[in-house]
C-alpha positions, 0 to 999 in steps of 0.5 A, a space after each residue: 098713606 098708611 102712616 097718615 090712615 093710621 094718626 087720622 084714623 086713630 088719633 082724630 077720634 082719641 080726641 073722642 068726639 061724638 058718634 057720628 064724626 067717629 067713623 072710621 072710613 069717615 076717618 079713613 076717607 079723608 087720610 085718603 084726600 089729604 094724601 092723594 091731595 097733596 099729591 095731584 098738588 103737585 103733579 100741578 105744579 109742575 105741569 104748568 111748569 113744565 110749559 116754557 116760559 118764553 110763553 108767559 113771556 109772549 102772552 103778556 106781550 100782546 097784552 094778556 094779563 096774568 089770568 089770562 096769561 094763565 087761563 089761555 096759554 098755560 092751564 090748556 098744555 099743562 092739562 094736557 101733560 099731565 091727564 097721565 100723572 092723573 090716571 098713575 094716582 088715579 090707579 094708585 088710590 084704586 089700590 090703596 082704598 084697601 087700605 083704610 081696612 086697617 082701621 076697621 071698614 070692611 072693603 073686598 079683601 078683607 071680606 073674603 079674607 074674612 069668608 076664606 077662613 069661615 069656608 076655608 075656600 080660595 075663590 074668594 080671593 081670586 073674585 077679589 082678584 078679579 073684580 081689583 083688575 077689572 077695575 086698574 086694566 083698564 085704568 092702566 092702558 087709558 094711561 099708556 093710550 093718553 101718554 102715548 098721544 102724547 107724546 105723538 103729540 111732542 114728538 118732533 117729525 121730518 117734513 118732507 
């Protein structure tokens, strides 16, 4: 992620674009979108590949077309399987947003560093940490809940 932020954040403006398109926030966002777009595409590909081939064969034997098979059989199963990994990517993205400050924009942790240097007070770091925790902990708990629910749905249970 850092490499993409540097390459896009410093490389694209170096081409000589005019001021509206020379925003570090814009190019940092583009770098994150490109990086996490690839991660998310890979998660969805893995989710689609995780559906057993017999599901596709069964739907084809029922006369469904390729698009109907994907829409009604494969994707509903794949989406249930990819929600926890997508939540993990969301938590990682929330943490990686701070890396955009490497190319200029001031985010919460950098602002805390500026305030600490200005006033010799570590309270801004505590405030920034609390804000990060308020965002990260609920996302992590939601991910754990969704993963446990998916495991419970797919686990084999003994019939009495």
